Residue, then its C-alpha position, 0 to 999 in steps of 0.5 A: x485417538x489414532x491407532x499407532x502402527x509401527x513401520x521399520x524402514x531401510x536407510x535407503x528408502x525415501x518416504x513421503x508422509x502426510x500431516x497426521x504421520x509422526x515420528x515417535x523415537x525411532x519409529x514412525x506412527x501413522x493412522x491406519x486410515x492413511x495409505x503410505x507409499x514407500x519409494x526406493x532411493x534412485x541412487x541405490x542399486x536394486x538387488x537381484x529379484x527386487x523391484x523398484x516399484x512402490x510398495x504400499x505400507x497399508x491396503x486401505x484406500x488412499x486419496x491422491x492429490x493430482x499435482x506435484x510441481x518442482x518445489x511447490x506442491x506436497x502431493x504424493x504419487x506412486x511412481x508405479x502408477x501407469x497414469x503418471x506423467x511429467x509435463x515440461x512447459x516453457x513460458x516463451x512470451x506474450x503478445x499484445x496483452x491488454x493494458x491495465x495501467x493508466x499509462x497504457x501499459x501493464x506489468x504482466x506475470x503468469x500463473x499456472x494452476x492444476x487441480x485448483x493448486x498453483x504450480x508455477x508463477x513467473x517473474x514480472x516483466x514491467x511496463x511491457x505489453x509484449x513481455x518475454x519470459x523464457x521460463x521453464x516449469x516441470x509439473x507431475x500429472x496423474x490425470x490428463x483430463x484435468x486441463x492446465x489453467x493459465x492466468x495472466x495478471x498485471x502486478x500492482x505493488x501494494x494494491x490488488x493485482x489486475x486480471x488480464x486474461x486466462x486460457x486453458x491447455x487441454x493436456x489430452x490433445x498433446x502427443x507423448x514425447x513430442x515437443x509442441x509450440x502452443x499459442x493460447x488466446x487470453x479471454x475474460x469470462x465476463x467479456x468473452x468478445x474482448x481481445x486480451x492478447x496471446x501467450x506462447x508456450x512450448x510443451x513436452x508431455x512424457x510418461x513419468x520416469x521413476x528416477x526423475x519423479x522420485x528426485x522431484x518428490x525428494x526436493x518437494x519433501x525437503x521443502x515440506x519438512x522445513x514448513x514448521x520452521x519456515x515462519x520462524x525464519x521469515x523474520x530474518x528474510x524480511x529484515x534483509x529484503x525490506x530494509x533499505x540501504x539509502x534514500x534517493x532524493x529526486x527533484x523534477x525541475x522542468x522539461x524542455x523542447x518536448x514533442x508536441x502530441x496534440x493538434x494545437x501543437x502543444x502537449x499536456x505532459x506528466x512524468x512517471x518514475x519507477x525504481x524497482x517496485x516503487x513508483x511516482x507520478x508527477x502532476x500534469x502541466x497543461x498546454x506546454x512544451x516546456x513544463x515547470x514541475x518543481x516536485x520533490x520525492x524520495x525513493x528507497x535504495x535497497x541495493x548497495x550498487x544502486x539501481x536504475x530509475x526508469x523515467x517515461x514522459x506522457x501526454x495526458x489525453x482525456x477519454x483516450x489512451x495517453x500519448x507516449x513522449x519519450x523515456x530515459x534512465x538514471x543509473x544510480x551506480x554512477x552517482x556519488x553519495x552525499x552530493x546533489x547531481x544536476x542531470x539533463x536527461x535527453x529523451x529516447x524515442x522522442x524529443x526534448x530532455x528533462x532537468x532533475x536534481x538527484x541526491x543519494x544519502x545514507x539510510x535512515x534508522x529503520x529497523x525490524x527486531x524482536x521484542x527482546x531488542x528494544x531501543x527505548x528500554x536501553x537507557x543509553x540508546x534512549x538518552x541518545x534518541x532524546x538528545x537527538x530530538x532535544x530543543x538544542x537540536x532544533x535547527x540541525x537536520x530539519x527533515x529529521x523530525x522525530x522517532x517512531x517505535x511500533x510494537x506489533x504484539x498480536x491480534x485476536x479473533x481475526x476473520x477466517x479467510x480460508x476454507x479451512x476456517x483459518x487464516x495465514x495473517x501477516x501485518x503491514x506497517x506503513x508510515x507515508x511511503x515507508x512500508x515494512x511487514x511482519x512474518x506470516x503466522x500460518x493457520x491461526x486466527x489469534x497470531x502473535x508477531x512480537x515485532x518492533x518496527x522503528x521509523x524516522x518521522x519526517x512529518x509529525x502529522x503523518x498517519x500510521x497505518x497498520x493493515x492485516x492481510x491473509x497470505x495466499x500463494x495462488x492469488x493476492x493477499x486477502x484484506x482482514x482489517x486496518x487501523x489508521x492512527x495519527x502520530x499526534x494522537x498516540x499515548x507513549x508506552x501504552x499497549x492498546x487494543x485497536x478494533x480493526x476497520x474495513x478498507x474505507x476505515x468507516x466501520x469495524x470488521x472482525x478482530x482486534x490488534x494489540x499495539x504499543x507505540x512510542x513517539x519522540x519528536x522535536x516540536x520546533x522542527x515539526x512546526x517548521x515542517x508543517x509549513x513545507x509541502x506535504x509528502x505525497x503517498x506513492x501507493x494509492x488507489x486510482x480515483x474512480x467514479x462513484x455515485x455515493x462519493x460524488x453525492x457525499x462531496x456535493x453534500x459536504x460542499x453544500x454544508x460549507x456554502x450553507x455556513x457562509x449563507x447563514x453568516x451572511x443572513x445573520x449579518x443582514x438581520x442586523x441591518x433589518x433590526x429583526x432583533x433591536x438589542x442585537x442590531x444596536x450592539x452590532x451598530x456600536x461595534x461597527x462604529x468602534x472598529x471602523x473608527x479605530x481600525x488597524x491592520x493588526x486587528x485582523x489576526x487579533x480577531x482570529x486569535x480571539x476566536x481561537x481563544x474563545x473556542x479553547x475556553x469553551x472546550x476547557x470549561x466543558x461547554x464544547x458545542x462541536x457536534x458529531x457529523x452524523x451526515x458524513x458518517x452516514x454517507x461513508x456507510x453508504x459508500x461502503x455498501x456501494x463498494x461491497x456491491x461492486x466487489x460482489x458483482x463486479x461484472x455488472x458495471x452499470x451505466x456510468x462505467x460505460x461512459x468512459x469518454x466522460x468518466x475522467x471529467x466526472x472524476x475531476x468534478x468529484x475531486x474538485x468538490x472534495x477539495x472545496x469541501x475539505x478546504x472549508x472543513x479544515x478551516x473549521x477544524x483549525x478553530x475547533x481545536x480538532x488537532x490541538x498542536x495545529x491550533x496552538x501553532x496557529x495561535x503562535x503564528x497569529x500572535x507574531x503577525x499581530x505584533x509585527x503589524x502593530x509595530x512595523x508599518x505596512x509598507x516595510x512589510x510589503x517591501x520585504x515580501x516583494x524583495x523576497x519574491x523577486x530574488x527567490x529564483x536568483x538565490x535558488x534557481x531550483x527552489x520548489x514553490x509553496x504556499x505556507x498557509x495551504x501547506x498548514x491547512x493540508x495537515x488539518x484533517x477534514x471531517x471525513x478524515x476525522x471519522x476515519x481516524x476515530x478510534x473505535x471502542x472494543x465491545x466488552x461483550x465481544x472481547x476475545x479475552x472475555x470469551x476465553x474466560x467464559x468458555x475455557x473449553 
């Protein structure tokens, strides 16, 4: 227990206090081991014979922090210290910075660090290797031997920011009271020979003036005094900054007369879109100057006045930097809402133009609230929501499939990410491209958020992702854990403890999170939406070459091929009469089917296969096996990722072969697509997702009836007329294949493993530990 020492202060004094100092009534109490410095108010006129130098309130030794920046640090310095200096830094610009994005550019920002603490962070300049900042920082320094550490990063929304380079500014080399222009060359400690660009600064070092020092510390103290209430107000700030005011729907139709960038007189164009921090990249159309994309995506609109969509067109080159074709911009403030606009945008700094459709609509019902404000507990609001998604509204607003409410209650036993043995956790809730955050709970491994998030469901086959991060002011947030929950697997109104998983969702990590989720949707709308193209997720990590991932995809494809080979061998054995009874039954079945064959028997056979598997599952004779091979491969991939994180400077032989790396990644992805296609067909008939299997039964039943009653020539005639007149009826229709869109909703074996809910170990339950160890 600290000995409490009273201290009486004049009203005109400014006091800097530490965490252990407390107000008790009208007195200030503090431990005797702490030294406190009292500063006179700079606005007070000193009485004759009184000095304005700081007076120590205790003669005990004091441990001083080394830095204090404008509104950033909480350091305490005596203004009478002869080693006190003020450093004024103007961050001018950068030149020839290293490219960290695939488009051959970066989104750079700069951090200043002193004594291990971040004292300044610049704004982000998007898509520029020669950024101009013109920002000023004012830093208090007491040790000139401590250099100013300057780090430059490439900003990636939702992902780990990429390191560009760093440099040191030697403060002992600066001349007092003289403004100096400084050029610093950026370096990477792992690759000292690489040229990563330069940073231009203007610096002025001066002895600390008492008035300026005290005023800076006053502002810092005001910030510090509000720290305890900061987390309580963050939820209000998040509501204002996160909730979008509208949706911008963009359809990229085509490009015309683009510039030829390849030696064959053609290009392989693709388009990149950016609205604020939101990004979208189109597919690549090879060897053409008049590409047809026919892609649709949505952006969130956060500003009432609209915004600017930056559009750049690139030519894809394998093994080298992509070529820039041209750029254009769309000013959303000039477009009227609730109306589709056809835009033909000429490309600047290039040739040709793009054809787009842009529609601005009102915001969907996305909200953040406290637990006390619950839409589903309000009987009137609940009835309105149920009415909105009732069967009677099945053809009204097809894109509005359902309503999702997520209660993020608390987490327990999280991983300690800070050196203090604590974490500053916050939670990110994602549904496709909708992304909302909780406030941060500081210095806590068992945080309580008690927030409710609501989303509109556009696809019932979406996966809700809840990720917990540790907030760090001087670097990117640290990952603590994640869960992925398919909407169709949710049990309404049940509060559940979900075991947090690692980044790859392949195994558990430390901690559990308590969620309560409700899903309300219209089954007819959901079924129709299943046959439409799946929404792409904009924020995804770029594909990388991985030996384990390549091997895993190869083994998965091998399993699919071996299943076909096994079926062919089984049929061949019937011809060889290896088993006479089986061959006799197959021969009689062959005669019966061929003699009586009709086209409707094909969907009927698939329908019987689905029904047979359903009967096996219901009767408890389910022969589905747990795919341990896929699980083992996922664990191996996780170990490889851990090795990469721990020893990133050891790149290995494959990373040096940059020229063939993209080719290998392409092969890796093709193997994944082939294996996933086979696994999705298998999982459809295995009833992995009952909703999709029932939908397949309905579709096959309809096809069987149509083929039974309607002659094939009429069916082909209707199909051909629809195909030939589709572009006439709707010139900007997006082409799709309903069967492939359906299969894209069926999870592959890898996704089944990732979505599998881990059971909490009762022996390691945080609640149980608390009961057993009340101390």
